[in-house]
C-alpha positions in Angstrom: 103.0 84.8 97.9 102.5 81.5 96.8 100.1 79.1 96.9 99.1 78.1 100.7 100.3 74.3 100.0 103.3 75.5 99.8 103.1 76.6 103.6 101.9 72.8 104.4 104.7 71.1 105.5 104.4 69.6 109.1 101.1 71.1 110.2 100.0 69.0 112.2 95.9 66.9 112.6 94.7 68.3 116.0 91.3 65.3 115.7 92.0 62.2 113.8 88.6 61.9 111.9 87.4 58.6 110.4 87.1 58.4 106.4 84.1 59.2 104.6 84.3 57.5 102.5 81.0 55.1 103.3 79.2 58.0 103.9 78.7 59.8 100.5 76.2 57.8 99.2 74.4 57.8 102.7 74.0 61.4 102.5 72.1 62.0 99.0 70.2 59.3 99.1 69.1 61.2 101.9 68.9 64.2 100.5 66.5 62.9 97.8 63.8 61.8 100.4 60.9 63.2 99.3 59.9 66.7 99.0 57.1 67.4 102.3 57.1 70.9 103.3 61.6 69.9 104.0 63.8 67.7 103.3 66.2 66.2 106.6 69.0 68.3 106.2 66.3 71.8 105.8 64.6 70.9 109.1 68.2 70.0 110.8 69.1 73.6 108.7 66.4 75.0 110.9 67.3 72.9 114.3 70.7 74.6 114.0 70.7 78.0 112.0 67.1 79.5 114.9 69.8 78.4 117.5 72.6 80.7 116.0 72.1 84.7 116.6 72.9 85.9 113.7 71.8 83.0 111.1 68.5 82.9 110.8 67.1 80.6 108.0 69.8 81.7 105.6 71.3 77.4 106.2 67.8 76.3 105.2 67.3 79.1 102.3 71.2 77.5 101.3 70.1 73.9 102.0 66.5 75.2 99.8 67.7 75.9 97.0 69.6 72.4 96.9 67.1 70.8 97.1 68.8 69.2 100.6 72.4 68.8 98.9 74.7 68.0 101.4 77.6 70.0 101.1 80.6 68.8 103.1 80.5 65.1 102.4 79.7 64.0 99.6 82.5 62.2 96.8 83.9 65.7 94.9 84.2 67.1 98.6 87.3 65.1 99.6 89.1 66.2 103.7 87.0 69.5 102.8 84.7 68.6 106.3 87.8 67.0 108.1 90.1 70.1 106.9 87.6 72.6 108.4 87.8 70.8 111.8 91.2 71.6 112.0 90.8 75.3 111.4 88.0 75.4 113.7 90.0 73.9 116.5 92.6 75.9 115.9 91.0 78.7 116.0 93.0 81.1 118.6 95.6 81.3 115.6 93.5 83.6 115.0 93.1 85.6 117.5 89.6 83.7 118.2 87.8 81.1 120.9 87.5 77.6 119.8 84.9 76.9 122.0 83.0 79.5 119.5 82.7 77.1 117.1 81.3 73.4 119.0 84.7 71.9 118.6 83.9 68.8 120.3 81.1 68.6 119.7 81.2 68.8 115.4 83.6 65.7 116.1 81.7 64.0 117.8 79.1 64.9 115.0 81.3 64.1 112.2 82.5 61.0 114.2 79.4 59.5 114.3 77.5 60.4 110.4 81.0 58.3 109.3 79.4 55.1 110.7 77.5 55.3 107.7 74.0 57.0 109.6 71.8 59.1 107.2 70.4 61.4 109.5 74.1 61.6 111.7 75.7 62.9 109.0 72.6 65.5 108.2 73.8 66.2 111.3 77.1 66.8 111.2 76.4 68.3 107.3 75.1 71.0 109.3 76.9 71.9 111.9 79.6 72.0 110.2 78.1 75.1 107.7 77.5 75.9 111.2 80.9 76.7 112.5 82.0 77.1 109.1 79.4 80.7 108.0 80.5 81.7 111.9 84.2 81.2 112.2 84.3 82.9 108.6 82.4 86.0 109.5 85.1 86.2 112.7 88.2 86.7 110.8 86.4 88.9 108.4 86.6 92.7 110.8 88.2 95.6 111.1 92.1 93.9 112.3 91.9 98.2 114.6 95.3 98.4 113.3 95.3 102.0 113.1 94.4 101.3 108.7 92.4 104.4 106.9 89.8 103.7 104.8 89.8 106.4 102.3 87.1 104.5 101.0 84.7 103.0 103.5 83.9 100.1 101.4 87.5 98.9 101.3 86.9 98.8 105.7 86.5 95.0 105.5 82.8 93.1 107.0 81.6 90.3 107.1 78.9 88.2 104.4 75.8 87.8 105.2 76.1 83.6 105.3 73.4 82.8 102.4 77.3 83.6 99.8 79.4 82.3 102.3 77.7 78.6 101.5 77.3 79.8 97.4 80.3 81.3 97.6 81.6 77.4 99.3 79.7 75.7 97.1 80.8 76.9 94.3 84.7 76.5 94.9 85.3 74.2 92.2 87.2 72.6 95.2 86.0 72.9 97.8 88.9 71.1 100.0 91.1 73.9 98.3 88.9 75.8 99.4 88.9 75.7 103.0 92.9 74.7 102.8 93.1 78.3 100.9 90.8 80.0 102.8 89.2 81.5 100.1 87.5 83.7 101.9 90.4 85.5 103.6 93.4 86.6 101.4 96.1 84.8 100.3 98.8 87.0 102.7 96.2 85.7 106.0 95.8 82.5 105.4 99.2 81.8 104.5 100.5 83.5 108.1 97.6 82.0 109.5 99.4 78.2 108.4 102.8 79.2 109.9 101.3 80.7 113.0 99.2 77.1 113.3 102.0 75.4 112.1 103.7 76.9 114.3 106.9 77.6 112.5 109.0 80.1 113.8 111.7 79.6 115.3 111.9 82.8 118.7 108.9 84.3 120.7 109.9 86.7 118.8 108.7 84.8 115.6 105.6 83.9 116.3 104.6 87.3 117.8 105.2 89.5 115.1 103.2 86.3 112.3 100.2 87.8 115.0 100.3 91.6 115.1 101.0 91.0 110.9 98.2 88.8 110.6 95.5 90.5 112.6 97.1 93.9 109.4 96.5 91.0 106.5 92.4 90.4 107.6 91.6 93.9 105.8 93.5 92.6 102.9 90.4 91.4 99.9 90.3 87.2 99.0 88.8 86.5 95.5 89.5 87.5 92.1 89.5 90.4 91.3 92.4 93.1 90.6 93.7 95.2 93.4 98.0 96.2 94.1 99.1 95.5 97.8 101.9 98.7 98.7 103.8 96.7 101.6 105.9 100.2 102.8 108.5 97.8 105.0 109.0 95.8 102.0 109.5 98.3 99.7 106.9 96.9 96.7 104.4 97.0 94.8 102.9 94.6 94.4 100.4 93.2 91.8 96.6 91.3 91.6 95.0 89.3 89.9 92.8 86.4 90.5 94.3 85.7 93.9 97.7 86.0 92.4 100.7 88.0 92.1 101.3 89.2 88.2 103.2 92.2 87.9 105.6 93.7 91.3 108.1 96.9 91.3 110.5 98.7 94.2 109.0 101.7 95.2 110.8 104.3 97.2 108.2 104.3 100.1 107.9 107.5 103.8 111.2 108.2 106.1 111.7 106.0 109.3 111.3 109.4 110.9 109.6 111.5 111.5 106.7 109.8 112.5 104.3 112.3 110.0 107.1 110.8 107.3 106.2 107.5 107.2 103.5 106.2 103.9 100.2 105.8 106.4 98.2 101.8 106.0 94.9 102.5 103.8 92.5 101.5 101.9 91.5 103.1 98.5 90.4 103.8 95.4 93.3 104.1 92.4 90.3 106.1 90.7 92.7 108.6 87.8 96.0 109.7 87.8 97.4 113.0 85.9 100.0 113.0 83.7 102.3 116.2 83.4 101.2 116.7 86.4 103.2 119.6 88.8 105.1 118.7 91.8 103.7 121.2 95.2 106.6 121.0 97.5 105.3 120.2 100.8 106.6 124.1 103.6 110.1 121.2 105.1 110.8 120.7 102.3 110.4 124.1 100.8 112.6 126.0 104.3 114.8 122.9 104.3 116.1 122.1 100.8 114.9 124.7 98.3 114.3 127.9 99.5 119.0 128.1 100.8 119.9 127.5 97.3 117.5 130.0 96.4 120.1 131.9 98.4 122.9 130.2 98.1 122.4 131.0 93.7 120.6 133.7 93.2 116.4 133.7 92.0 118.3 131.9 89.1 118.1 128.5 90.6 114.3 128.7 90.6 114.2 129.7 86.8 116.7 126.5 86.2 114.7 123.7 88.0 111.0 125.2 87.1 109.9 126.5 89.7 107.4 129.4 89.8 106.2 131.4 93.7 102.3 130.7 94.0 99.8 133.7 95.8 98.3 130.5 97.6 97.5 126.5 98.3 93.9 126.9 96.5 93.8 126.2 93.2 93.4 129.7 92.1 97.1 131.0 93.3 98.2 133.2 90.2 102.2 133.2 90.0 103.9 135.9 91.6 107.8 138.0 91.5 110.2 135.8 94.2 111.7 138.8 94.4 109.1 139.5 96.5 109.8 136.9 98.9 112.0 137.5 102.1 113.6 133.6 101.4 115.7 134.1 105.1 112.3 134.2 106.5 111.6 131.1 104.7 114.8 129.0 105.8 113.3 130.4 108.9 110.3 129.2 109.2 109.0 132.7 109.1 107.3 132.4 105.9 105.3 130.2 104.5 105.5 129.6 101.1 103.5 127.7 98.6 106.6 126.4 95.6 105.2 124.6 92.0 107.2 123.0 89.9 106.2 122.4 87.3 106.7 119.5 84.3 110.1 118.5 82.7 112.8 116.9 83.0 113.8 117.5 87.0 109.9 117.3 88.2 109.7 115.6 91.3 106.3 114.3 90.5 108.5 112.8 87.9 106.3 111.9 83.9 103.1 110.8 86.0 101.0 110.6 89.5 98.4 108.0 90.3 95.5 109.6 92.4 93.6 108.1 94.8 91.9 110.9 96.9 93.3 111.1 100.9 93.2 114.1 102.9 97.1 112.9 104.0 98.7 113.9 100.3 99.2 110.8 99.4 99.8 109.4 96.5 101.9 107.0 92.8 103.8 108.7 91.5 106.9 108.7 88.6 110.3 110.1 89.4 113.2 111.6 87.9 116.4 110.3 90.5 116.2 106.3 89.8 119.7 105.9 90.6 117.5 105.4 94.6 115.3 103.0 93.8 118.3 101.1 93.1 119.1 100.7 97.5 118.5 98.3 99.4 117.4 101.6 101.9 114.5 102.8 100.3 112.7 104.6 102.8 113.5 107.6 101.6 110.2 110.2 101.1 107.7 111.7 102.5 105.4 110.2 102.8 103.7 109.3 99.3 104.9 106.2 97.3 107.8 106.7 94.6 107.7 103.7 91.7 110.4 101.6 89.9 108.5 101.5 86.2 105.5 104.3 86.7 104.5 103.4 82.5 104.6 99.5 83.9 102.8 99.8 86.2 100.5 102.5 84.3 100.1 99.9 81.4 98.6 97.2 84.0 96.1 99.6 85.5 94.4 101.1 82.2 94.6 98.0 80.0 97.3 99.8 77.8 100.0 103.6 77.8 99.7 106.1 78.8 100.5 108.4 77.0 100.3 112.8 77.9 98.6 114.6 74.8 100.5 117.3 74.6 103.1 119.1 77.0 99.6 120.6 79.0 100.2 120.3 82.6 97.7 118.3 84.7 96.2 115.8 82.3 93.5 114.0 84.0 92.7 110.4 82.5 90.0 108.9 84.8 90.9 104.7 85.6 87.7 103.4 83.3 87.6 100.8 86.6 88.8 102.3 90.2 91.1 99.6 90.8 91.6 98.8 94.8 94.5 99.9 96.2 96.3 98.5 100.2 98.8 100.3 101.6 100.2 97.1 104.4 102.4 97.3 106.4 103.5 94.3 106.8 106.7 92.9 108.2 106.2 88.8 107.9 105.4 88.0 104.3 105.3 85.1 102.8 107.1 83.5 100.0 107.3 79.7 98.8 107.3 77.8 101.4 108.8 80.6 103.6 107.8 83.8 105.4 110.0 86.5 105.0 111.0 89.2 108.2 111.2 92.4 107.3 112.1 95.0 109.8 110.5 96.6 112.1 111.9 99.9 111.0 108.5 101.9 111.5 108.3 100.7 114.5 104.8 99.6 114.6 104.9 96.1 115.6 105.9 97.0 119.2 103.2 99.1 119.6 100.6 97.1 122.1 97.9 95.1 120.6 94.1 96.0 121.6 92.5 93.0 120.9 90.2 91.2 122.3 89.9 86.9 122.1 85.6 86.4 120.9 
């Protein structure tokens, strides 16, 4: 996943706007007028924002904090205004209505500002800020595509108008901030650019781009650390400062039955467990483990490190496997809990990474490294097996993780919980292109309940 600039070839601006080279000085001069109650920029901001529900005095407060100094029409802003207008003009790519952002009126205001009239510059300045805030807030919403929000604070929600404007003003380069849609995930920005620029070969690809764009709404923006697992690509990505700093192969859930698929989830990685037990799911016990007991005897359980537990509670005790009706287990009449002790054969490997959830999903090590060499790696029952769990642990904790002796279930808290996003993406940016993956879970074919706004 690379810089949005790599996806810009072939983009066609919708409106041709004259440059603002001569306007910046006029805007700055206007902003420097004496403060008699409010600057002209503040007065204009008050008039515009008062007509926009939800904005209130945020835009006015923003310009007051700057002493009325402009954001969009300064030498440092480059072509940010033109880029913002282009985004608004192509808002249909976001499944939004461009008319909501008064695109035609804004284009006229910017055209008038290009003639150098200070009042026209201020009007265009504030109109652009109002449109930017409204658009950015419209984009940051739950896409309603079946994501499980284990931690509700990871559900996408719009930032306040003042926060959005402050972030834009302190971005370093406003033009790059707009170009990369810095208030959204870099994945969203690149997929959106491909869709708006018609970088697709067929109607099917266009639809796949649109479906994946909606899912990408739930991915984060900003420079914090986070993890993305993509079951469709069978990859895990580690992000810092908006960039992938490392990635690895994973084994994710099988396509069928549907309950084995790895679900889309957003949660905080909160702790690791070293020397973990593995509790075999009931279907695996009945279909794979119990038949081996019937064939090889109870010695199979000892050789593989399995214990029969009395129940599924934390107070469960070990019971004699000789008391179990193993034929009944195979037939599905007798439910039992098999727990595998830590060791070389343990299905969890040496460690697992927990984001406690009702689905029973986690990331974990695996002794079956050969599976990770296969091209098709959708073979688990929902959990995610990692190519290199120790390497992931070093990134997550900032140090190697090593068990203290042989004691099972050694819990190690993550010093600062790290967001994890399990997101099913069948279209992913790669360099200047979009890579498409097979829709093995069949999610792309499901009807979308998305209403244009």
